[in-house]
VOBA-203580 format. One record per residue: residue number from 1; residue in one letter; z, x, y of N, C-alpha, C in turn. Coordinates in steps of 0.02 Angstrom, whole numbers. Example, Ala and Ser with C-alpha at 12.3 -4.5 7.8 and 13.67 -1.06 7.14 Angstrom:
BEGIN
LUMZA n res nz nx ny caz cax cay cz cx cy
LUMZA 1 a 390 660 -284 390 615 -225 390 660 -165
LUMZA 2 s 354 642 -112 357 684 -53 394 645 2
***
This chain:
BEGIN
LUMZA n res nz nx ny caz cax cay cz cx cy
LUMZA 1 m -655 2060 -2480 -589 2061 -2450 -587 2009 -2394
LUMZA 2 l -555 1953 -2406 -553 1898 -2358 -504 1914 -2301
LUMZA 3 i -526 1903 -2239 -484 1914 -2181 -486 1850 -2139
LUMZA 4 q -431 1815 -2135 -428 1753 -2097 -419 1769 -2023
LUMZA 5 c -462 1741 -1981 -460 1755 -1909 -464 1689 -1871
LUMZA 6 n -450 1692 -1807 -465 1636 -1762 -475 1664 -1692
LUMZA 7 n -496 1621 -1648 -514 1643 -1580 -455 1668 -1540
LUMZA 8 d -394 1645 -1558 -335 1667 -1522 -315 1739 -1541
LUMZA 9 f -332 1757 -1604 -315 1824 -1628 -378 1856 -1658
LUMZA 10 p -427 1872 -1616 -489 1900 -1642 -479 1968 -1674
LUMZA 11 h -517 1981 -1726 -513 2045 -1761 -565 2093 -1731
LUMZA 12 e -548 2157 -1727 -594 2207 -1699 -660 2208 -1737
LUMZA 13 g -657 2193 -1802 -718 2194 -1843 -767 2139 -1825
LUMZA 14 l -747 2091 -1784 -792 2037 -1763 -836 2057 -1704
LUMZA 15 r -821 2113 -1673 -859 2133 -1614 -935 2136 -1625
LUMZA 16 p -959 2161 -1682 -1032 2163 -1693 -1065 2095 -1695
LUMZA 17 y -1026 2042 -1704 -1055 1974 -1708 -1054 1938 -1640
LUMZA 18 m -1029 1970 -1589 -1023 1937 -1524 -1089 1938 -1486
LUMZA 19 d -1102 1884 -1449 -1160 1880 -1404 -1226 1890 -1441
LUMZA 20 l -1235 1857 -1497 -1295 1866 -1536 -1358 1837 -1502
LUMZA 21 k -1349 1796 -1452 -1407 1767 -1418 -1434 1810 -1362
LUMZA 22 d -1399 1864 -1345 -1422 1909 -1293 -1473 1958 -1325
LUMZA 23 v -1537 1943 -1318 -1589 1980 -1354 -1591 2053 -1334
LUMZA 24 q -1591 2067 -1269 -1596 2136 -1246 -1536 2178 -1269
LUMZA 25 l -1477 2149 -1262 -1417 2183 -1283 -1418 2197 -1358
LUMZA 26 r -1437 2146 -1397 -1434 2153 -1470 -1485 2202 -1496
LUMZA 27 t -1546 2198 -1471 -1598 2243 -1497 -1580 2316 -1482
LUMZA 28 k -1553 2329 -1423 -1534 2398 -1406 -1473 2420 -1446
LUMZA 29 w -1422 2378 -1449 -1360 2397 -1483 -1370 2406 -1558
LUMZA 30 e -1408 2361 -1588 -1416 2364 -1661 -1456 2425 -1683
LUMZA 31 t -1511 2439 -1648 -1551 2496 -1667 -1514 2562 -1655
LUMZA 32 e -1477 2566 -1599 -1440 2627 -1585 -1385 2639 -1636
LUMZA 33 n -1356 2586 -1663 -1301 2592 -1710 -1323 2587 -1783
LUMZA 34 g -1388 2580 -1794 -1414 2580 -1862 -1392 2520 -1903
LUMZA 35 v -1389 2462 -1871 -1368 2401 -1907 -1414 2344 -1889
LUMZA 36 f -1407 2289 -1925 -1440 2227 -1907 -1401 2168 -1936
LUMZA 37 i -1416 2109 -1911 -1382 2048 -1934 -1429 2009 -1980
LUMZA 38 a -1404 1993 -2039 -1440 1949 -2086 -1405 1881 -2086
LUMZA 39 e -1445 1829 -2079 -1418 1761 -2071 -1443 1716 -2127
LUMZA 40 s -1399 1684 -2162 -1410 1637 -2217 -1403 1672 -2284
LUMZA 41 w -1382 1634 -2334 -1371 1661 -2400 -1435 1693 -2428
LUMZA 42 n -1491 1657 -2423 -1553 1682 -2452 -1575 1748 -2421
LUMZA 43 v -1569 1753 -2356 -1590 1814 -2321 -1544 1872 -2341
LUMZA 44 i -1479 1859 -2344 -1432 1912 -2364 -1447 1935 -2435
LUMZA 45 e -1462 1888 -2479 -1478 1906 -2548 -1540 1950 -2552
LUMZA 46 r -1591 1932 -2513 -1653 1972 -2513 -1641 2042 -2484
LUMZA 47 a -1598 2045 -2433 -1582 2111 -2405 -1545 2154 -2456
LUMZA 48 r -1500 2124 -2493 -1464 2160 -2545 -1512 2184 -2600
LUMZA 49 e -1558 2140 -2619 -1606 2159 -2671 -1651 2216 -2648
LUMZA 50 a -1663 2220 -2583 -1705 2273 -2555 -1667 2339 -2544
LUMZA 51 g -1602 2338 -2559 -1564 2400 -2555 -1523 2409 -2492
LUMZA 52 y -1519 2357 -2449 -1477 2362 -2390 -1404 2346 -2407
LUMZA 53 s -1359 2384 -2377 -1287 2376 -2392 -1252 2337 -2337
LUMZA 54 p -1211 2287 -2356 -1173 2250 -2306 -1112 2289 -2282
LUMZA 55 i -1101 2286 -2216 -1042 2317 -2187 -985 2266 -2183
LUMZA 56 s -1003 2204 -2167 -954 2149 -2164 -991 2083 -2166
LUMZA 57 f -952 2029 -2175 -979 1961 -2175 -940 1919 -2125
LUMZA 58 l -974 1868 -2099 -941 1818 -2056 -959 1749 -2084
LUMZA 59 v -908 1710 -2102 -920 1643 -2128 -868 1596 -2099
LUMZA 60 s -887 1533 -2092 -839 1483 -2072 -796 1463 -2131
LUMZA 61 e -740 1432 -2119 -694 1412 -2173 -729 1366 -2223
LUMZA 62 q -771 1321 -2197 -807 1274 -2241 -853 1312 -2289
LUMZA 63 w -891 1359 -2262 -939 1395 -2303 -905 1447 -2347
LUMZA 64 a -846 1470 -2328 -809 1516 -2371 -789 1480 -2435
LUMZA 65 r -773 1416 -2430 -756 1377 -2490 -818 1361 -2530
LUMZA 66 k -871 1338 -2497 -932 1318 -2532 -968 1377 -2564
LUMZA 67 g -965 1434 -2531 -1004 1491 -2555 -962 1546 -2586
LUMZA 68 a -903 1528 -2611 -857 1578 -2639 -890 1620 -2694
LUMZA 69 e -926 1587 -2739 -957 1624 -2795 -1012 1671 -2769
LUMZA 70 r -1050 1647 -2720 -1104 1688 -2692 -1075 1749 -2657
LUMZA 71 l -1021 1739 -2621 -990 1795 -2586 -967 1849 -2634
LUMZA 72 q -942 1828 -2691 -919 1876 -2741 -975 1921 -2766
LUMZA 73 t -1036 1892 -2772 -1093 1931 -2796 -1123 1974 -2741
LUMZA 74 l -1116 1953 -2678 -1148 1989 -2623 -1104 2043 -2592
LUMZA 75 a -1039 2032 -2594 -993 2078 -2561 -959 2124 -2611
LUMZA 76 d -952 2187 -2593 -912 2233 -2633 -839 2216 -2623
LUMZA 77 p -796 2235 -2670 -726 2216 -2666 -692 2236 -2600
LUMZA 78 d -712 2291 -2570 -680 2314 -2508 -718 2296 -2445
LUMZA 79 t -772 2256 -2452 -811 2235 -2393 -774 2180 -2356
LUMZA 80 p -760 2188 -2291 -725 2136 -2253 -766 2071 -2249
LUMZA 81 i -733 2015 -2262 -763 1949 -2255 -721 1911 -2204
LUMZA 82 y -746 1904 -2144 -708 1872 -2091 -718 1796 -2095
LUMZA 83 v -663 1760 -2102 -665 1687 -2110 -633 1656 -2048
LUMZA 84 l -671 1611 -2015 -648 1580 -1954 -660 1505 -1956
LUMZA 85 p -623 1466 -1917 -641 1396 -1907 -711 1392 -1876
LUMZA 86 e -747 1339 -1892 -817 1335 -1870 -824 1340 -1794
LUMZA 87 e -778 1309 -1757 -785 1312 -1684 -776 1383 -1658
LUMZA 88 d -738 1424 -1694 -728 1493 -1672 -789 1536 -1687
LUMZA 89 t -824 1522 -1742 -885 1559 -1755 -937 1545 -1701
LUMZA 90 t -938 1483 -1678 -984 1464 -1624 -966 1501 -1559
LUMZA 91 h -902 1505 -1545 -879 1538 -1484 -897 1612 -1485
LUMZA 92 i -889 1644 -1542 -900 1716 -1547 -974 1734 -1546
LUMZA 93 t -1013 1698 -1585 -1084 1716 -1591 -1127 1689 -1535
LUMZA 94 g -1105 1634 -1504 -1144 1603 -1451 -1187 1545 -1475
LUMZA 95 f -1184 1528 -1539 -1221 1471 -1565 -1186 1447 -1628
LUMZA 96 r -1206 1388 -1650 -1174 1359 -1710 -1201 1393 -1773
LUMZA 97 v -1157 1424 -1809 -1176 1458 -1871 -1178 1405 -1926
LUMZA 98 h -1238 1383 -1943 -1244 1327 -1990 -1283 1345 -2053
LUMZA 99 r -1297 1410 -2062 -1336 1431 -2120 -1294 1465 -2173
LUMZA 100 g -1229 1451 -2173 -1187 1474 -2227 -1149 1538 -2212
LUMZA 101 a -1185 1591 -2198 -1152 1655 -2188 -1195 1701 -2146
LUMZA 102 m -1163 1751 -2117 -1197 1805 -2083 -1169 1870 -2110
LUMZA 103 a -1209 1922 -2108 -1186 1987 -2131 -1211 2041 -2084
LUMZA 104 l -1168 2088 -2070 -1188 2149 -2034 -1210 2199 -2087
LUMZA 105 m -1274 2218 -2083 -1303 2262 -2134 -1320 2330 -2105
LUMZA 106 e -1320 2379 -2148 -1337 2447 -2128 -1411 2460 -2136
LUMZA 107 r -1444 2485 -2084 -1515 2502 -2089 -1525 2562 -2134
LUMZA 108 t -1585 2565 -2162 -1604 2624 -2201 -1657 2663 -2162
LUMZA 109 p -1665 2727 -2175 -1716 2766 -2139 -1786 2738 -2151
LUMZA 110 l -1826 2737 -2098 -1894 2712 -2105 -1937 2762 -2143
LUMZA 111 p -1981 2738 -2186 -2023 2785 -2225 -2077 2818 -2182
LUMZA 112 a -2101 2874 -2205 -2157 2908 -2172 -2220 2866 -2181
LUMZA 113 p -2263 2862 -2131 -2325 2823 -2138 -2366 2843 -2199
LUMZA 114 s -2369 2906 -2213 -2409 2930 -2269 -2385 2900 -2336
LUMZA 115 s -2320 2891 -2343 -2293 2865 -2406 -2313 2792 -2416
LUMZA 116 l -2328 2756 -2362 -2350 2687 -2367 -2425 2682 -2375
LUMZA 117 l -2462 2728 -2346 -2535 2725 -2348 -2562 2746 -2416
LUMZA 118 k -2532 2794 -2447 -2559 2821 -2510 -2570 2767 -2563
LUMZA 119 p -2520 2723 -2576 -2530 2674 -2629 -2562 2608 -2607
LUMZA 120 s -2580 2602 -2544 -2602 2537 -2516 -2677 2530 -2514
LUMZA 121 s -2699 2467 -2513 -2770 2452 -2503 -2781 2408 -2441
LUMZA 122 t -2730 2368 -2422 -2735 2326 -2363 -2670 2331 -2324
LUMZA 123 v -2674 2351 -2261 -2614 2357 -2219 -2626 2321 -2153
LUMZA 124 a -2571 2304 -2120 -2575 2272 -2055 -2543 2318 -2003
LUMZA 125 v -2571 2317 -1943 -2544 2356 -1888 -2530 2307 -1831
LUMZA 126 l -2467 2306 -1807 -2447 2261 -1753 -2439 2302 -1689
LUMZA 127 e -2478 2285 -1639 -2476 2322 -1575 -2443 2280 -1521
LUMZA 128 g -2386 2303 -1497 -2356 2275 -1436 -2331 2204 -1442
LUMZA 129 l -2318 2179 -1501 -2292 2111 -1507 -2220 2109 -1484
LUMZA 130 v -2205 2067 -1435 -2137 2065 -1407 -2098 2003 -1429
LUMZA 131 d -2132 1955 -1459 -2100 1894 -1480 -2075 1902 -1552
LUMZA 132 h -2009 1897 -1562 -1981 1908 -1628 -2002 1854 -1677
LUMZA 133 t -2015 1794 -1653 -2037 1740 -1697 -2105 1757 -1727
LUMZA 134 n -2150 1782 -1685 -2217 1800 -1710 -2213 1858 -1760
LUMZA 135 v -2170 1906 -1746 -2162 1962 -1792 -2138 1938 -1860
LUMZA 136 g -2087 1895 -1859 -2061 1868 -1921 -2113 1827 -1959
LUMZA 137 a -2151 1786 -1922 -2202 1744 -1954 -2257 1787 -1986
LUMZA 138 i -2276 1841 -1953 -2327 1886 -1980 -2303 1920 -2044
LUMZA 139 f -2240 1940 -2045 -2213 1971 -2105 -2212 1921 -2163
LUMZA 140 r -2197 1859 -2148 -2197 1808 -2201 -2267 1799 -2230
LUMZA 141 s -2317 1796 -2186 -2386 1790 -2208 -2408 1853 -2246
LUMZA 142 a -2386 1911 -2222 -2403 1974 -2256 -2377 1975 -2327
LUMZA 143 a -2316 1951 -2337 -2287 1949 -2404 -2324 1899 -2448
LUMZA 144 a -2342 1842 -2419 -2373 1789 -2459 -2446 1805 -2476
LUMZA 145 l -2480 1843 -2434 -2552 1852 -2441 -2573 1923 -2459
LUMZA 146 g -2527 1961 -2486 -2545 2023 -2518 -2554 2084 -2475
LUMZA 147 i -2524 2085 -2415 -2527 2145 -2373 -2479 2196 -2403
LUMZA 148 d -2503 2257 -2412 -2464 2308 -2447 -2411 2340 -2402
LUMZA 149 a -2425 2346 -2338 -2377 2378 -2292 -2394 2356 -2221
LUMZA 150 v -2344 2361 -2177 -2352 2343 -2107 -2330 2403 -2064
LUMZA 151 f -2372 2418 -2014 -2357 2471 -1967 -2349 2439 -1898
LUMZA 152 i -2298 2459 -1861 -2288 2430 -1795 -2290 2485 -1742
LUMZA 153 s -2315 2467 -1683 -2321 2515 -1628 -2252 2529 -1598
LUMZA 154 p -2246 2583 -1559 -2181 2600 -1531 -2150 2545 -1488
LUMZA 155 d -2192 2503 -1456 -2166 2451 -1412 -2164 2383 -1445
LUMZA 156 c -2171 2380 -1510 -2169 2316 -1546 -2097 2294 -1557
LUMZA 157 a -2087 2228 -1559 -2020 2200 -1570 -1993 2221 -1638
LUMZA 158 d -1928 2222 -1644 -1893 2246 -1704 -1898 2194 -1760
LUMZA 159 p -1928 2212 -1816 -1932 2165 -1873 -1863 2147 -1902
LUMZA 160 l -1812 2189 -1889 -1746 2175 -1916 -1700 2139 -1866
LUMZA 161 y -1728 2119 -1808 -1689 2077 -1764 -1678 2010 -1798
LUMZA 162 r -1620 1980 -1785 -1599 1920 -1821 -1652 1866 -1824
LUMZA 163 r -1685 1851 -1769 -1734 1798 -1768 -1796 1816 -1810
LUMZA 164 s -1817 1878 -1806 -1874 1900 -1847 -1859 1892 -1921
LUMZA 165 v -1799 1915 -1941 -1779 1910 -2011 -1776 1838 -2034
LUMZA 166 r -1747 1794 -1992 -1740 1724 -2011 -1807 1690 -2018
LUMZA 167 v -1852 1700 -1968 -1918 1668 -1970 -1958 1692 -2031
LUMZA 168 s -1949 1756 -2048 -1986 1783 -2105 -1958 1760 -2171
LUMZA 169 m -1900 1726 -2170 -1865 1706 -2231 -1851 1766 -2276
LUMZA 170 g -1836 1823 -2244 -1819 1882 -2281 -1879 1923 -2304
LUMZA 171 a -1939 1903 -2284 -1999 1940 -2305 -2001 2010 -2275
LUMZA 172 v -1965 2022 -2220 -1962 2090 -2192 -1931 2139 -2242
LUMZA 173 f -1895 2113 -2291 -1866 2156 -2343 -1911 2163 -2403
LUMZA 174 q -1965 2125 -2405 -2010 2125 -2463 -2073 2165 -2450
LUMZA 175 v -2093 2173 -2388 -2153 2210 -2371 -2133 2277 -2340
LUMZA 176 p -2153 2333 -2367 -2137 2398 -2338 -2165 2403 -2266
LUMZA 177 w -2127 2433 -2222 -2151 2440 -2153 -2120 2503 -2121
LUMZA 178 t -2151 2524 -2068 -2124 2579 -2029 -2150 2574 -1957
LUMZA 179 r -2116 2610 -1913 -2137 2611 -1843 -2174 2677 -1830
LUMZA 180 l -2233 2671 -1800 -2274 2730 -1784 -2247 2765 -1722
LUMZA 181 v -2242 2831 -1726 -2221 2870 -1668 -2280 2880 -1621
LUMZA 182 k -2338 2895 -1649 -2399 2903 -1610 -2443 2841 -1620
LUMZA 183 y -2466 2813 -1564 -2510 2754 -1568 -2552 2749 -1505
LUMZA 184 p -2617 2731 -1511 -2655 2725 -1574 -2666 2793 -1607
LUMZA 185 d -2674 2792 -1672 -2684 2853 -1710 -2736 2839 -1766
LUMZA 186 p -2800 2831 -1746 -2851 2814 -1796 -2859 2867 -1850
LUMZA 187 q -2844 2930 -1832 -2851 2983 -1882 -2803 2974 -1940
LUMZA 188 l -2746 2944 -1926 -2697 2932 -1979 -2727 2889 -2034
LUMZA 189 f -2759 2835 -2015 -2787 2789 -2064 -2850 2818 -2096
LUMZA 190 t -2891 2851 -2055 -2952 2882 -2081 -2936 2934 -2134
LUMZA 191 a -2882 2972 -2123 -2864 3025 -2170 -2850 2998 -2240
LUMZA 192 y -2831 2935 -2244 -2816 2905 -2309 -2870 2855 -2331
LUMZA 193 g -2929 2860 -2300 -2986 2821 -2322 -2986 2749 -2297
LUMZA 194 f -2949 2734 -2245 -2946 2665 -2219 -2999 2655 -2165
LUMZA 195 t -3029 2595 -2166 -3071 2572 -2111 -3028 2525 -2069
LUMZA 196 t -3030 2534 -2003 -2988 2493 -1959 -3029 2436 -1928
LUMZA 197 w -3003 2376 -1934 -3032 2317 -1903 -2985 2292 -1849
LUMZA 198 a -3009 2285 -1788 -2970 2258 -1732 -2985 2184 -1725
LUMZA 199 l -2934 2143 -1730 -2942 2071 -1724 -2943 2051 -1650
LUMZA 200 t -2999 2023 -1627 -3006 2007 -1556 -3053 1947 -1548
LUMZA 201 p -3043 1906 -1496 -3090 1851 -1483 -3160 1874 -1465
LUMZA 202 h -3167 1937 -1445 -3232 1962 -1422 -3255 2018 -1468
LUMZA 203 g -3265 2000 -1530 -3283 2050 -1580 -3358 2060 -1588
LUMZA 204 d -3375 2111 -1627 -3444 2126 -1642 -3467 2092 -1706
LUMZA 205 a -3419 2070 -1746 -3435 2038 -1810 -3386 1981 -1822
LUMZA 206 k -3404 1936 -1868 -3363 1878 -1882 -3325 1886 -1948
LUMZA 207 l -3262 1867 -1946 -3222 1868 -2007 -3252 1821 -2058
LUMZA 208 g -3258 1843 -2119 -3288 1802 -2171 -3361 1815 -2181
LUMZA 209 e -3393 1848 -2132 -3464 1864 -2137 -3475 1939 -2142
LUMZA 210 t -3421 1976 -2146 -3424 2048 -2150 -3390 2072 -2214
LUMZA 211 t -3423 2112 -2252 -3394 2137 -2314 -3336 2183 -2300
LUMZA 212 r -3279 2169 -2330 -3221 2210 -2317 -3228 2277 -2353
LUMZA 213 p -3203 2330 -2321 -3205 2396 -2354 -3153 2400 -2410
LUMZA 214 r -3157 2454 -2448 -3111 2461 -2504 -3039 2466 -2480
LUMZA 215 r -3028 2503 -2426 -2962 2510 -2397 -2966 2487 -2324
LUMZA 216 l -2924 2440 -2306 -2931 2406 -2241 -2865 2405 -2204
LUMZA 217 a -2868 2423 -2139 -2811 2416 -2093 -2830 2364 -2041
LUMZA 218 l -2794 2308 -2039 -2805 2254 -1991 -2758 2263 -1932
LUMZA 219 i -2786 2266 -1872 -2746 2277 -1811 -2744 2213 -1771
LUMZA 220 v -2683 2189 -1755 -2675 2130 -1713 -2635 2148 -1651
LUMZA 221 g -2650 2115 -1595 -2620 2134 -1532 -2570 2084 -1505
LUMZA 222 s -2543 2099 -1447 -2490 2060 -1417 -2511 1990 -1400
LUMZA 223 e -2461 1947 -1390 -2473 1875 -1384 -2517 1855 -1325
LUMZA 224 g -2511 1889 -1269 -2549 1871 -1210 -2614 1910 -1203
LUMZA 225 p -2610 1974 -1185 -2671 2013 -1172 -2710 2033 -1233
LUMZA 226 g -2681 2028 -1292 -2715 2050 -1352 -2712 2126 -1360
LUMZA 227 l -2761 2154 -1395 -2761 2225 -1409 -2778 2266 -1346
LUMZA 228 s -2749 2324 -1343 -2762 2369 -1287 -2833 2397 -1291
LUMZA 229 p -2862 2418 -1235 -2928 2449 -1237 -2932 2509 -1284
LUMZA 230 k -2878 2549 -1287 -2878 2607 -1332 -2883 2585 -1405
LUMZA 231 a -2847 2532 -1422 -2850 2508 -1491 -2919 2481 -1508
LUMZA 232 l -2950 2446 -1460 -3016 2417 -1472 -3069 2471 -1480
LUMZA 233 t -3066 2522 -1438 -3117 2574 -1441 -3108 2621 -1500
LUMZA 234 s -3047 2629 -1523 -3034 2674 -1579 -3045 2642 -1646
LUMZA 235 a -3050 2574 -1649 -3060 2540 -1712 -3131 2549 -1738
LUMZA 236 d -3139 2548 -1803 -3205 2554 -1833 -3248 2492 -1821
LUMZA 237 c -3215 2434 -1816 -3252 2372 -1806 -3207 2322 -1771
LUMZA 238 r -3237 2281 -1727 -3200 2227 -1693 -3221 2161 -1724
LUMZA 239 i -3171 2125 -1750 -3184 2065 -1789 -3158 2003 -1753
LUMZA 240 t -3198 1949 -1756 -3180 1886 -1724 -3174 1831 -1777
LUMZA 241 i -3125 1787 -1768 -3120 1727 -1811 -3165 1673 -1781
LUMZA 242 p -3215 1649 -1818 -3259 1596 -1792 -3219 1533 -1778
LUMZA 243 m -3230 1502 -1718 -3193 1442 -1699 -3239 1391 -1667
LUMZA 244 s -3214 1329 -1665 -3253 1273 -1638 -3221 1246 -1575
LUMZA 245 h -3257 1199 -1543 -3232 1162 -1485 -3211 1207 -1427
LUMZA 246 d -3245 1263 -1419 -3233 1309 -1363 -3163 1338 -1362
LUMZA 247 v -3129 1336 -1419 -3064 1369 -1424 -3077 1445 -1430
LUMZA 248 d -3047 1484 -1386 -3063 1555 -1384 -3016 1598 -1426
LUMZA 249 s -2955 1573 -1439 -2908 1615 -1476 -2853 1572 -1508
LUMZA 250 l -2816 1603 -1553 -2760 1572 -1587 -2697 1611 -1574
LUMZA 251 n -2641 1580 -1588 -2578 1617 -1588 -2584 1677 -1634
LUMZA 252 v -2555 1733 -1615 -2564 1795 -1653 -2540 1789 -1725
LUMZA 253 a -2487 1752 -1737 -2463 1744 -1806 -2512 1703 -1847
LUMZA 254 q -2542 1651 -1817 -2592 1611 -1852 -2655 1653 -1866
LUMZA 255 a -2676 1690 -1816 -2736 1731 -1825 -2726 1784 -1879
LUMZA 256 a -2667 1814 -1880 -2652 1865 -1931 -2654 1834 -2000
LUMZA 257 a -2624 1775 -2008 -2623 1742 -2073 -2694 1727 -2098
LUMZA 258 i -2736 1704 -2053 -2806 1690 -2072 -2841 1754 -2094
LUMZA 259 a -2831 1807 -2056 -2863 1871 -2072 -2837 1898 -2139
LUMZA 260 f -2772 1891 -2151 -2744 1914 -2215 -2775 1876 -2273
LUMZA 261 w -2783 1811 -2265 -2811 1769 -2319 -2885 1786 -2329
LUMZA 262 a -2921 1793 -2275 -2994 1804 -2280 -3012 1872 -2309
LUMZA 263 t -2966 1920 -2303 -2982 1988 -2326 -2943 2007 -2390
LUMZA 264 r -2908 1959 -2419 -2868 1975 -2479 -2914 1996 -2536
LUMZA 265 q -2886 2038 -2579 -2924 2061 -2636 -2903 2023 -2700
***
């Protein structure tokens, strides 16, 4: 359902697209209202394939013409499609919308941890990551390198925040994930036969020189301080990536990708 709008006569349905660059506002508002923003045709398509339902779309006049056929496949007949001049989309969202389209999507309930652990052999646990770019990058690596599920700590950044989704290229819709209520919770993983490896620059063993267990949970920590003392002491093993030239650590997304590759089955 096409709705022509402009900045002089804004539609009430455009309110969810306003101030998208305000991270604190958006993360709080979106989670409380059970929605998220998907940006670009490819990301919206992957969200649809994963079972997420669009509430509305926002496209510029140019992209409404170019992507008319795509919109027909992505939008239900009664789904509002707000069409604006390009300069008005920039004014409303706070940045230039140049990836074709945006969609306000409805979140689905997060699965129980047990439902993800039962069928899995390799999972990732993200502790306290606050950078949405790193979260998105880790999800992309997880999808590419065979991670079965991702678990995030209560204070971890939202994987469905717009930047995380975009950086992951929609991989957040391809890898099952959930947020842990209790953390750390080593008994949770032990109960399903998982051995936990904490990735840290000061490990007891080296990645690539240690035989991986049959079922493995890889734990990575926040960008600055790394893993918490509780996470380190509760892990079955502390693992280090061997490095040269006195480099002590890598970006968390890079380190996670290396660990995913080195432990793949």
